[in-house]
C-alpha positions in Angstrom: 33.1 198.6 82.3 34.3 196.8 79.1 37.9 196.7 80.5 36.7 195.2 83.8 34.6 192.6 81.9 37.6 191.8 79.7 39.8 191.3 82.7 37.3 189.0 84.4 36.9 187.1 81.2 40.6 186.5 80.9 40.7 185.5 84.5 37.9 183.0 84.1 39.4 181.6 80.9 42.8 181.2 82.6 41.3 179.5 85.6 39.3 177.1 83.4 42.4 176.2 81.4 44.3 175.4 84.6 41.4 173.3 85.9 41.1 171.5 82.6 44.8 170.8 82.6 44.5 169.2 86.0 41.8 166.8 84.8 42.5 163.2 84.4 41.6 161.6 81.1 39.3 159.3 83.1 37.4 162.1 85.0 33.6 161.9 84.8 33.6 158.9 82.5 31.4 155.9 83.0 32.9 152.4 82.7 31.5 151.8 79.2 33.0 155.0 78.0 36.4 154.1 79.3 36.2 150.6 77.8 35.5 152.1 74.4 38.4 154.5 74.8 40.8 151.7 75.8 39.7 149.6 72.8 40.4 152.6 70.5 44.0 152.9 71.7 45.1 149.4 72.6 45.5 146.7 69.9 46.9 143.2 70.0 49.9 142.6 67.8 51.8 139.4 66.9 50.5 136.0 67.9 51.5 133.1 70.1 54.9 133.5 71.7 55.3 136.8 69.8 52.0 138.3 71.1 52.5 142.0 71.9 50.4 145.0 72.9 50.3 147.9 70.5 49.3 151.5 71.4 47.8 153.8 68.8 49.4 157.3 68.7 46.2 158.8 67.3 42.8 157.6 68.4 39.2 158.6 69.1 39.1 159.7 72.7 36.5 161.5 74.9 36.2 165.2 74.1 37.5 167.5 76.8 34.0 169.0 77.5 32.7 165.5 78.3 35.2 165.2 81.1 35.5 168.7 82.4 33.6 168.9 85.7 32.1 172.4 84.9 30.5 170.9 81.8 29.0 167.9 83.6 25.4 169.3 83.9 25.3 169.9 80.1 27.6 167.1 78.9 24.6 165.3 77.3 23.6 168.3 75.1 27.3 169.0 74.3 27.9 165.5 73.2 24.7 165.5 71.1 25.7 168.8 69.4 29.4 168.5 69.0 30.0 164.7 69.4 31.2 162.9 72.5 34.6 161.9 71.0 37.4 163.6 69.1 40.2 162.1 67.1 43.4 163.3 68.7 47.1 162.7 68.6 48.1 161.2 72.0 51.3 162.5 73.6 51.7 159.5 75.8 49.2 156.8 74.9 50.5 154.3 77.4 50.1 156.7 80.3 46.7 157.7 78.9 45.5 154.1 79.0 47.0 153.6 82.5 45.0 156.5 83.8 41.8 154.9 82.5 42.8 151.5 84.0 43.3 153.0 87.4 39.9 154.5 87.4 38.0 151.8 85.5 37.6 149.3 88.4 35.9 151.9 90.5 33.2 152.4 87.9 32.2 148.8 87.3 30.1 148.6 90.5 30.0 144.8 90.7 28.1 144.5 87.5 29.0 141.1 86.0 29.0 142.3 82.4 31.2 145.4 83.1 33.5 143.4 85.4 34.0 140.7 82.7 34.6 143.3 80.0 37.1 145.0 82.2 38.9 141.9 83.5 39.5 140.5 80.0 41.2 143.7 78.9 43.2 143.8 82.0 44.3 140.2 81.5 45.7 141.0 78.0 47.8 143.8 79.5 48.9 141.8 82.5 50.0 138.9 80.3 51.6 140.7 77.4 52.3 144.4 78.0 55.9 145.6 78.0 55.3 148.2 80.7 55.9 147.1 84.3 53.6 149.9 85.6 50.8 149.0 83.3 51.1 145.3 84.3 51.0 146.1 88.0 47.9 148.3 87.5 46.3 145.5 85.4 47.0 142.9 88.1 45.4 145.0 90.8 42.4 145.7 88.6 41.8 142.1 87.8 41.7 141.2 91.5 39.3 144.1 92.2 36.9 142.5 89.6 36.9 139.2 91.5 36.4 141.0 94.8 33.5 143.0 93.5 31.9 139.9 92.2 32.7 138.1 95.5 34.5 135.3 93.7 36.8 133.0 95.7 40.2 132.2 94.1 43.1 130.0 95.1 40.9 127.8 97.3 42.7 124.8 98.7 43.4 122.0 98.2 45.6 122.7 95.3 46.0 119.2 93.9 44.1 120.1 90.7 44.9 123.9 90.6 45.4 124.8 87.0 44.8 121.3 85.7 43.0 121.6 82.3 40.2 119.4 81.1 41.0 116.6 78.6 41.0 117.5 75.0 38.1 115.1 74.4 35.9 116.7 77.2 36.7 120.2 75.9 35.9 119.2 72.3 32.5 117.9 73.4 31.8 121.0 75.4 32.8 123.3 72.6 30.5 121.5 70.2 27.6 121.9 72.6 28.4 125.5 73.1 28.4 126.3 69.4 25.2 124.4 68.8 23.2 126.2 71.5 24.4 129.8 71.3 21.7 132.4 70.8 22.8 133.5 67.3 22.6 129.9 66.1 19.6 128.2 67.8 16.0 128.9 66.8 14.4 131.9 68.5 11.5 129.7 69.7 13.6 126.7 70.8 11.8 124.8 73.5 13.2 124.9 77.0 14.2 121.2 77.0 16.4 121.7 74.0 18.5 124.2 76.0 19.6 121.6 78.6 22.6 120.4 76.5 23.7 123.9 76.0 23.6 124.6 79.7 25.6 121.5 80.4 28.1 122.5 77.8 28.5 125.9 79.5 29.1 124.2 82.8 31.6 121.8 81.3 33.6 124.4 79.3 34.4 126.4 82.4 34.7 123.6 84.9 38.5 123.4 84.4 40.9 126.1 83.2 42.1 126.0 79.6 45.7 125.1 79.1 46.8 128.2 77.2 46.9 131.7 78.7 45.4 133.4 75.6 42.7 130.7 75.3 41.6 131.5 78.9 41.1 135.2 78.0 39.3 134.3 74.8 36.9 132.1 76.7 36.1 134.9 79.1 35.4 137.2 76.1 33.3 134.6 74.4 31.2 133.9 77.5 30.8 137.7 78.1 29.3 138.0 74.6 27.0 135.1 75.2 25.9 136.5 78.6 25.2 139.9 77.0 23.0 138.3 74.3 21.2 135.5 76.1 17.4 136.0 76.0 16.4 133.0 78.2 16.5 133.8 81.9 17.4 130.3 83.1 20.1 129.9 80.4 21.4 133.4 81.2 22.0 132.2 84.8 24.0 129.2 83.4 26.1 131.6 81.3 26.7 133.8 84.3 27.9 130.9 86.3 30.3 129.7 83.6 31.5 133.3 83.1 32.3 133.6 86.8 34.2 130.4 86.8 36.2 131.4 83.7 37.1 134.7 85.4 38.5 132.9 88.3 40.5 130.5 86.1 41.8 133.4 84.0 42.9 135.4 87.0 44.5 132.5 88.7 46.4 131.6 85.5 47.7 135.1 85.0 49.0 135.4 88.5 50.6 132.0 88.6 52.3 132.5 85.3 53.8 135.8 86.6 55.2 134.4 89.8 56.7 131.5 88.0 58.9 134.0 86.0 62.4 135.1 86.7 62.9 138.1 84.4 65.0 140.8 86.1 63.0 143.6 84.7 59.7 142.2 86.0 60.5 142.0 89.7 57.8 144.6 90.6 55.2 142.6 88.6 56.1 139.4 90.4 55.8 141.2 93.8 52.4 142.6 92.8 51.2 139.1 91.7 52.6 137.5 94.9 50.7 140.1 97.0 47.5 139.5 95.2 47.7 135.7 95.5 48.3 136.1 99.2 45.4 138.5 99.5 43.0 136.3 97.5 43.8 133.0 99.1 45.1 133.9 102.6 47.8 132.1 104.5 47.2 128.8 102.6 48.7 130.4 99.5 52.2 130.7 101.1 53.1 127.0 100.5 51.4 127.4 97.2 53.8 130.2 96.3 56.7 128.2 97.3 55.6 125.4 95.0 54.7 127.7 92.1 57.9 129.7 92.3 60.4 126.9 92.7 62.7 126.0 89.8 62.4 122.6 88.2 64.8 119.8 89.2 66.5 120.0 85.8 67.0 123.8 86.1 68.4 123.4 89.6 70.7 120.7 88.3 72.0 123.2 85.7 72.8 125.8 88.3 69.6 127.8 88.4 68.7 129.0 92.0 65.8 127.1 93.5 63.9 130.4 94.1 64.1 133.8 92.5 67.4 135.3 93.6 66.1 138.9 93.7 66.3 140.0 97.3 63.0 141.8 97.2 61.2 138.7 96.1 63.1 136.6 98.7 62.3 139.0 101.5 58.6 138.9 100.5 58.7 135.1 100.8 60.4 135.3 104.1 57.7 137.7 105.3 54.9 135.5 104.2 56.5 132.3 105.7 57.0 134.1 109.0 53.2 134.7 109.2 52.5 131.0 109.5 52.0 128.9 112.6 51.6 125.3 113.6 50.8 122.8 110.9 50.8 125.5 108.2 54.5 125.9 108.7 55.0 122.2 107.6 52.5 122.2 104.8 53.9 121.2 101.4 52.0 121.8 98.2 52.6 119.7 95.0 51.1 121.2 91.9 49.7 119.2 88.9 52.5 118.4 86.4 55.2 118.9 89.0 55.2 115.6 90.8 59.0 115.3 90.3 59.6 118.7 92.1 60.9 118.3 95.7 58.3 120.1 97.8 59.4 122.6 100.4 57.5 123.8 103.5 57.7 127.3 104.9 59.7 126.1 107.8 62.2 124.4 105.5 62.4 127.6 103.3 63.2 129.8 106.3 65.7 127.5 107.9 67.5 126.8 104.6 67.7 130.5 103.9 69.2 131.1 107.4 71.8 128.4 107.0 72.7 129.2 103.4 73.3 132.9 103.9 76.6 134.4 105.0 76.9 136.2 108.4 78.5 139.5 107.6 76.8 140.8 104.4 73.6 138.9 104.0 70.4 140.9 103.7 68.3 137.8 104.2 69.7 135.9 107.2 68.5 138.3 110.0 65.0 138.8 108.5 64.7 135.0 108.1 65.9 134.5 111.7 63.3 136.9 112.9 60.6 135.3 110.8 61.5 131.8 111.9 61.7 132.8 115.6 58.3 134.4 115.3 56.8 131.5 113.5 58.0 129.0 116.1 56.9 131.3 118.9 60.4 131.3 120.4 60.6 133.7 123.4 63.7 135.6 122.0 65.8 136.1 119.0 69.0 134.1 119.1 71.5 135.2 116.3 73.5 132.0 116.8 72.2 129.7 114.0 73.1 126.5 115.9 69.6 126.2 117.1 68.4 126.2 113.5 70.7 123.3 112.7 69.4 121.5 115.8 65.8 122.1 114.7 66.4 120.7 111.2 68.1 117.6 112.6 65.3 117.1 115.1 62.9 117.2 112.1 65.1 114.8 110.2 66.1 117.4 107.6 69.5 117.6 106.1 71.5 120.6 107.1 72.5 122.4 103.9 76.1 121.8 102.8 78.7 124.4 103.8 76.9 125.6 107.0 78.8 123.5 109.6 
């Protein structure tokens, strides 16, 4: 009898160990628990252009019995008796955090406070983390937050997209914000005295801030104000400002990423391109062409007009081939880039076709297929003479070296 019991005990212990080993570090955790754990591991290092993300190798993390599914019915008493967290040495802190980030958006449930707390942490990582995988996960999570909150982003027209408020307007809004915040104003302040504070909230989030870090800091500040605002009407004003700031922050992160050319961040750019297209629809294709083009000065010094990575170019070709009619000829000019020569999707496809070499190009045939499809031509003609004729009919110069 004792021997049988012993065998069954060993079997149960071994099975439980295997089951525990298969658990994710995010299993059975609520959003607030995961946020605390991320904060315990992830720290900001450096400042300005030297800003970095630092991971602690030892941190307070959720105890195993708080995550183990067999302990779920009694996790409350276990946490009360033994503590819900344990200080542990992390074998792979980056992977640990990434597991939390993958699960975290599924636990926020469209709650504005939880979504904002999550989005700001994801923004820091998307902007400054050294890991490509972590940045991709962060980008996807940020977009999930906007979608949960049903917030529209990259809405045309784009003439003012990313254009910050003037320094004077921002200074006035900041002063009003500091004067009216709950921890500064009198607890019994009359309703009329809160009107300037509400106007300051509207003004401070009306336009994006110029600096990437400042945009994240504003979301963090508005999140704190939203969490502590006692007046219902003013809370609604804070919520509106917070939603606007979340959109500006997400748009800013994604646009900064697609504007890059680093060879080791191609997958990050592809993820950002996909999310911009997902958020804004077909109208964002000419926006991407505008945002990803090199400056005239850079082109003059020999820099390619667009990212030379073939995966990025193929993605642009794919997007451009999805357009029809007037959308093919749409050109976007972004604020601060009035000296850029705009390019439509039709121009991008036809230029790609004519600039590529016949025998070894990985881009010419996809661009031919996309352009044929976009123009609703009845068949694919591999002879590029028709592309030259199309450009000449549209009074576009045929790229040099193609005749």
